[in-house]
Backbone as CSV, one residue per row, in Angstrom:
resi,resn,N_x,N_y,N_z,CA_x,CA_y,CA_z,C_x,C_y,C_z
1,MET,26.577,-6.857,2.262,27.494,-7.966,2.380,28.323,-7.807,3.647
2,ALA,28.550,-8.912,4.299,29.377,-8.901,5.491,30.839,-8.890,5.080
3,ASN,31.636,-8.052,5.753,33.066,-8.059,5.487,33.817,-8.328,6.788
4,ASP,33.228,-9.185,7.604,33.831,-9.570,8.872,35.061,-10.429,8.592
5,SER,35.977,-10.474,9.561,37.176,-11.286,9.389,36.968,-12.703,9.919
6,ASN,35.742,-13.147,9.986,35.444,-14.496,10.477,34.771,-15.298,9.371
7,GLY,34.058,-16.343,9.741,33.390,-17.201,8.771,32.236,-16.536,8.042
8,LEU,32.008,-15.255,8.276,30.906,-14.558,7.624,31.362,-13.705,6.441
9,ALA,32.628,-13.780,6.095,33.138,-12.980,4.975,32.343,-13.315,3.720
10,GLY,31.785,-12.298,3.110,31.010,-12.479,1.886,29.551,-12.851,2.107
11,ALA,29.166,-13.079,3.356,27.773,-13.439,3.638,26.885,-12.208,3.512
12,GLU,25.647,-12.430,3.119,24.674,-11.342,3.013,23.632,-11.514,4.110
13,TYR,23.482,-10.487,4.942,22.500,-10.541,6.023,21.098,-10.378,5.452
14,VAL,20.144,-11.081,6.067,18.753,-11.023,5.617,18.042,-9.918,6.379
15,GLY,17.374,-9.042,5.649,16.763,-7.860,6.218,15.371,-8.055,6.776
16,PHE,14.827,-6.950,7.199,13.547,-6.917,7.917,12.388,-7.509,7.116
17,TRP,12.154,-7.020,5.902,10.958,-7.444,5.170,11.017,-8.904,4.752
18,ALA,12.191,-9.385,4.399,12.322,-10.814,4.068,12.019,-11.663,5.299
19,ARG,12.466,-11.205,6.457,12.215,-11.951,7.688,10.746,-11.878,8.090
20,VAL,10.087,-10.756,7.810,8.637,-10.664,8.034,7.927,-11.690,7.147
21,GLY,8.343,-11.781,5.897,7.754,-12.768,4.984,7.941,-14.190,5.491
22,ALA,9.134,-14.498,5.986,9.398,-15.831,6.535,8.502,-16.099,7.748
23,ALA,8.339,-15.100,8.601,7.491,-15.248,9.789,6.035,-15.471,9.402
24,LEU,5.573,-14.802,8.354,4.196,-15.008,7.882,3.999,-16.423,7.363
25,ILE,4.984,-16.944,6.649,4.911,-18.328,6.172,4.839,-19.281,7.354
26,ASP,5.724,-19.094,8.331,5.741,-19.967,9.513,4.438,-19.885,10.296
27,THR,3.918,-18.682,10.471,2.667,-18.500,11.211,1.514,-19.182,10.492
28,THR,1.468,-19.041,9.179,0.403,-19.683,8.398,0.469,-21.200,8.539
29,LEU,1.673,-21.762,8.433,1.824,-23.212,8.574,1.390,-23.692,9.959
30,LEU,1.796,-22.960,10.998,1.389,-23.332,12.352,-0.125,-23.246,12.529
31,LEU,-0.725,-22.192,11.968,-2.183,-22.052,12.072,-2.921,-23.190,11.357
32,LEU,-2.380,-23.621,10.222,-3.001,-24.724,9.477,-2.958,-26.036,10.257
33,ILE,-2.003,-26.170,11.143,-1.897,-27.371,11.981,-2.689,-27.211,13.267
34,ILE,-2.520,-26.085,13.935,-3.071,-25.889,15.277,-4.568,-25.620,15.275
35,THR,-5.056,-24.804,14.351,-6.477,-24.425,14.353,-7.420,-25.624,14.251
36,PRO,-7.216,-26.557,13.319,-8.118,-27.719,13.286,-8.053,-28.560,14.566
37,LEU,-6.877,-28.665,15.161,-6.762,-29.427,16.405,-7.526,-28.749,17.536
38,LEU,-7.401,-27.440,17.637,-8.154,-26.711,18.669,-9.658,-26.840,18.436
39,TYR,-10.067,-26.781,17.173,-11.496,-26.931,16.840,-11.978,-28.327,17.223
40,TRP,-11.175,-29.331,16.916,-11.534,-30.717,17.207,-11.645,-30.948,18.711
41,ILE,-10.725,-30.359,19.478,-10.705,-30.567,20.930,-11.760,-29.725,21.642
42,TYR,-11.878,-28.445,21.280,-12.727,-27.524,22.036,-14.013,-27.121,21.333
43,GLY,-14.099,-27.346,20.033,-15.275,-26.933,19.286,-15.216,-25.463,18.913
44,PRO,-16.265,-24.994,18.219,-16.263,-23.608,17.737,-16.303,-22.567,18.856
45,GLU,-16.747,-22.958,20.046,-16.822,-22.019,21.163,-15.443,-21.465,21.527
46,TYR,-14.416,-22.246,21.287,-13.060,-21.813,21.612,-12.705,-20.510,20.902
47,PHE,-13.160,-20.369,19.670,-12.781,-19.235,18.840,-13.640,-17.996,19.072
48,VAL,-14.747,-18.131,19.754,-15.602,-16.979,20.019,-15.709,-16.664,21.508
49,GLY,-15.190,-17.548,22.334,-15.264,-17.348,23.771,-14.293,-16.283,24.243
50,SER,-14.474,-15.840,25.463,-13.609,-14.797,26.019,-12.629,-15.360,27.041
51,ASP,-12.588,-16.675,27.200,-11.648,-17.277,28.142,-10.219,-17.067,27.656
52,ALA,-9.361,-16.656,28.560,-7.958,-16.439,28.205,-7.193,-17.756,28.132
53,PHE,-7.661,-18.772,28.851,-6.979,-20.058,28.884,-7.995,-21.169,28.716
54,GLY,-7.810,-21.992,27.699,-8.768,-23.042,27.396,-8.487,-24.376,28.039
55,GLY,-7.305,-24.560,28.622,-6.962,-25.830,29.247,-5.605,-26.320,28.796
56,ALA,-5.306,-27.561,29.151,-3.990,-28.134,28.877,-3.688,-28.198,27.378
57,ALA,-4.665,-28.609,26.589,-4.444,-28.694,25.140,-4.172,-27.314,24.553
58,ASP,-4.841,-26.320,25.066,-4.621,-24.935,24.638,-3.163,-24.540,24.896
59,LEU,-2.679,-24.809,26.084,-1.298,-24.506,26.442,-0.321,-25.274,25.549
60,LEU,-0.559,-26.545,25.376,0.337,-27.369,24.563,0.356,-26.938,23.098
61,LEU,-0.814,-26.702,22.529,-0.894,-26.382,21.096,-0.469,-24.952,20.769
62,ASN,-0.765,-24.016,21.641,-0.469,-22.613,21.341,0.894,-22.134,21.831
63,TRP,1.469,-22.813,22.802,2.739,-22.344,23.360,3.851,-23.381,23.236
64,VAL,3.605,-24.598,23.671,4.657,-25.617,23.693,4.976,-26.128,22.293
65,LEU,3.970,-26.525,21.519,4.201,-27.063,20.176,4.956,-26.079,19.277
66,PRO,4.537,-24.809,19.187,5.296,-23.881,18.346,6.746,-23.720,18.806
67,ALA,6.972,-23.625,20.112,8.334,-23.465,20.621,9.194,-24.667,20.257
68,VAL,8.672,-25.854,20.496,9.425,-27.070,20.184,9.666,-27.187,18.690
69,ALA,8.642,-26.941,17.886,8.788,-27.056,16.431,9.840,-26.093,15.891
70,VAL,9.783,-24.848,16.314,10.734,-23.847,15.839,12.153,-24.217,16.250
71,ILE,12.354,-24.561,17.518,13.695,-24.889,17.997,14.235,-26.143,17.307
72,VAL,13.386,-27.140,17.089,13.827,-28.358,16.397,14.236,-28.031,14.959
73,PHE,13.449,-27.223,14.260,13.832,-26.805,12.905,15.167,-26.059,12.919
74,TRP,15.331,-25.155,13.874,16.578,-24.406,13.962,17.765,-25.332,14.204
75,ILE,17.591,-26.325,15.089,18.686,-27.236,15.407,19.075,-28.070,14.184
76,TYR,18.086,-28.616,13.487,18.380,-29.546,12.394,18.560,-28.890,11.030
77,ARG,17.941,-27.721,10.818,18.011,-27.086,9.495,18.577,-25.670,9.518
78,GLN,18.815,-25.136,10.712,19.250,-23.751,10.907,18.219,-22.763,10.363
79,ALA,16.998,-23.212,10.214,15.937,-22.362,9.660,14.594,-23.021,9.878
80,THR,13.573,-22.188,9.938,12.192,-22.679,9.928,11.766,-22.831,8.469
81,PRO,10.610,-23.419,8.201,10.160,-23.504,6.803,10.101,-22.140,6.109
82,GLY,9.713,-21.107,6.825,9.674,-19.770,6.230,11.048,-19.277,5.825
83,LYS,12.024,-19.465,6.695,13.393,-19.060,6.347,13.940,-19.920,5.207
84,ILE,13.616,-21.202,5.204,14.041,-22.070,4.107,13.451,-21.548,2.791
85,ALA,12.182,-21.171,2.822,11.499,-20.687,1.610,12.138,-19.418,1.051
86,ILE,12.666,-18.568,1.936,13.295,-17.335,1.446,14.806,-17.492,1.274
87,GLY,15.318,-18.692,1.513,16.739,-18.943,1.326,17.609,-18.330,2.400
88,ALA,17.197,-18.470,3.655,17.941,-17.892,4.770,18.248,-18.963,5.801
89,ARG,19.281,-18.712,6.591,19.595,-19.615,7.697,20.232,-18.840,8.831
90,ILE,20.149,-19.407,10.014,20.673,-18.796,11.229,22.076,-19.346,11.466
91,VAL,23.020,-18.445,11.741,24.387,-18.864,12.035,24.906,-18.132,13.265
92,ASP,25.977,-18.670,13.819,26.651,-18.021,14.936,27.243,-16.695,14.445
93,ALA,26.999,-15.624,15.155,27.435,-14.287,14.721,28.948,-14.122,14.759
94,ARG,29.627,-14.896,15.562,31.069,-14.764,15.693,31.817,-15.610,14.664
95,THR,31.362,-16.850,14.448,32.108,-17.783,13.604,31.482,-18.011,12.231
96,GLY,30.187,-17.735,12.102,29.479,-18.049,10.861,29.094,-19.512,10.776
97,GLY,29.383,-20.262,11.835,29.063,-21.691,11.870,27.691,-21.958,12.463
98,ARG,27.431,-23.227,12.665,26.151,-23.671,13.228,26.056,-23.206,14.682
99,PRO,24.948,-22.541,15.051,24.779,-22.123,16.451,24.577,-23.337,17.352
100,SER,24.927,-23.188,18.621,24.712,-24.268,19.596,23.225,-24.357,19.932
101,THR,22.847,-25.490,20.475,21.455,-25.674,20.903,21.079,-24.640,21.956
102,SER,21.992,-24.352,22.885,21.670,-23.358,23.918,21.508,-21.963,23.310
103,GLN,22.285,-21.636,22.282,22.103,-20.354,21.588,20.706,-20.293,20.975
104,LEU,20.278,-21.379,20.352,18.995,-21.388,19.657,17.825,-21.326,20.633
105,ILE,17.955,-22.011,21.753,16.913,-21.918,22.784,16.867,-20.491,23.336
106,GLY,18.026,-19.916,23.594,18.082,-18.531,24.057,17.498,-17.575,23.038
107,ARG,17.757,-17.852,21.752,17.220,-17.012,20.680,15.693,-17.037,20.693
108,TYR,15.123,-18.228,20.896,13.659,-18.327,20.920,13.092,-17.485,22.066
109,PHE,13.641,-17.640,23.251,13.124,-16.876,24.386,13.460,-15.396,24.265
110,GLY,14.494,-15.086,23.494,14.818,-13.695,23.201,13.735,-12.994,22.399
111,TYR,12.936,-13.769,21.664,11.800,-13.182,20.951,10.868,-12.461,21.923
112,TYR,10.640,-13.048,23.087,9.746,-12.423,24.063,10.333,-11.104,24.554
113,VAL,11.635,-11.093,24.804,12.297,-9.844,25.204,12.141,-8.809,24.089
114,SER,12.292,-9.253,22.850,12.195,-8.353,21.696,10.797,-7.787,21.507
115,MET,9.782,-8.536,21.939,8.393,-8.109,21.723,7.845,-7.222,22.837
116,ILE,8.412,-7.316,24.019,7.844,-6.594,25.170,7.718,-5.088,24.910
117,PRO,8.779,-4.413,24.471,8.606,-2.966,24.271,8.078,-2.643,22.865
118,LEU,6.806,-2.931,22.635,6.144,-2.620,21.360,6.855,-3.215,20.139
119,CYS,7.414,-4.412,20.321,8.120,-5.142,19.253,9.364,-4.407,18.744
120,LEU,9.876,-3.478,19.522,11.047,-2.716,19.116,12.242,-3.619,18.813
121,GLY,12.391,-4.692,19.579,13.507,-5.609,19.361,13.433,-6.355,18.045
122,LEU,12.226,-6.515,17.509,12.056,-7.142,16.186,12.259,-6.108,15.086
123,ILE,11.732,-4.911,15.301,11.867,-3.828,14.328,13.341,-3.423,14.184
124,TRP,14.127,-3.664,15.233,15.546,-3.326,15.249,16.280,-3.907,14.028
125,VAL,15.812,-5.037,13.526,16.412,-5.683,12.344,16.512,-4.690,11.187
126,ALA,15.527,-3.828,11.050,15.489,-2.877,9.923,16.607,-1.844,9.999
127,PHE,17.136,-1.578,11.173,18.098,-0.492,11.352,19.502,-0.952,11.717
128,ASP,19.648,-2.195,12.086,20.932,-2.714,12.537,21.848,-3.034,11.354
129,ALA,23.123,-2.731,11.470,24.084,-2.970,10.384,24.167,-4.446,10.011
130,ARG,24.039,-5.334,10.996,24.107,-6.772,10.725,22.707,-7.400,10.652
131,LYS,21.680,-6.563,10.629,20.291,-7.008,10.551,19.927,-7.948,11.709
132,GLN,20.444,-7.633,12.897,20.151,-8.433,14.083,19.018,-7.811,14.882
133,GLY,18.056,-8.648,15.254,17.066,-8.239,16.239,17.674,-8.445,17.617
134,TRP,16.981,-7.982,18.646,17.517,-8.158,19.997,17.690,-9.632,20.322
135,HIS,16.768,-10.482,19.812,16.874,-11.917,20.061,18.163,-12.468,19.454
136,ASP,18.567,-11.942,18.302,19.835,-12.346,17.687,21.014,-11.863,18.520
137,LYS,20.953,-10.627,18.952,22.048,-10.067,19.746,22.218,-10.839,21.058
138,LEU,21.088,-11.146,21.718,21.141,-11.892,22.975,21.722,-13.286,22.780
139,ALA,21.399,-13.929,21.655,21.845,-15.299,21.393,23.174,-15.365,20.656
140,GLY,23.636,-14.248,20.122,24.874,-14.255,19.350,24.695,-14.921,17.994
141,THR,23.586,-14.598,17.318,23.303,-15.178,16.007,23.037,-14.073,14.987
142,VAL,23.135,-14.439,13.718,22.717,-13.587,12.610,21.979,-14.467,11.616
143,VAL,21.159,-13.832,10.796,20.451,-14.546,9.730,21.077,-14.114,8.412
144,ILE,21.551,-15.106,7.659,22.223,-14.812,6.393,21.521,-15.532,5.249
145,LYS,21.770,-15.038,4.045,21.254,-15.729,2.868,22.026,-17.025,2.718
146,ASP,21.282,-18.081,2.430,21.880,-19.392,2.243,22.677,-19.386,0.943
147,ARG,23.877,-19.837,1.019,24.698,-19.902,-0.196,24.230,-21.056,-1.068
148,PRO,24.042,-20.815,-2.351,23.663,-21.928,-3.228,24.806,-22.926,-3.316
149,THR,24.433,-24.204,-3.297,25.462,-25.226,-3.413,25.931,-25.295,-4.850
150,SER,27.219,-25.376,-5.040,27.733,-25.421,-6.401,27.537,-26.823,-6.959
151,LYS,27.112,-26.882,-8.195,26.849,-28.168,-8.860,28.074,-28.575,-9.663
152,PRO,28.396,-29.874,-9.653,29.536,-30.305,-10.461,29.253,-30.112,-11.929
153,HIS,30.283,-29.816,-12.704,30.134,-29.571,-14.130,30.100,-30.843,-14.918
């Protein structure tokens, strides 16, 4: 539990394995969308060929679409479908409020920084007191458990 003197008082940070589960859900959903489109555009050769770059559609579907989809989900829901499924959301690490769009864009590109040294920046979540990966630290965000909304009696 967070005992910060800001908007995070009482919040519970989401740990490494829950975030791995959320990432697996998100990856599966993206694959279910992208793979048939790549097959339709390039045919089965795309999946067995050794070309590193298949063309404009390859770039759009494998790099641009996932980036846009993730950032749009973060902006409007503070979570991707995977994080929603595990009951987590991204918040500003200082205030506990909604992160800015620039924070969220920075967070996405921070993933690349986190992955460069053997994914150490992602694994960092397992050891950090606030469960922040390097991408979170760079963007000033944390991932917390979503508080259940109280129902009227």
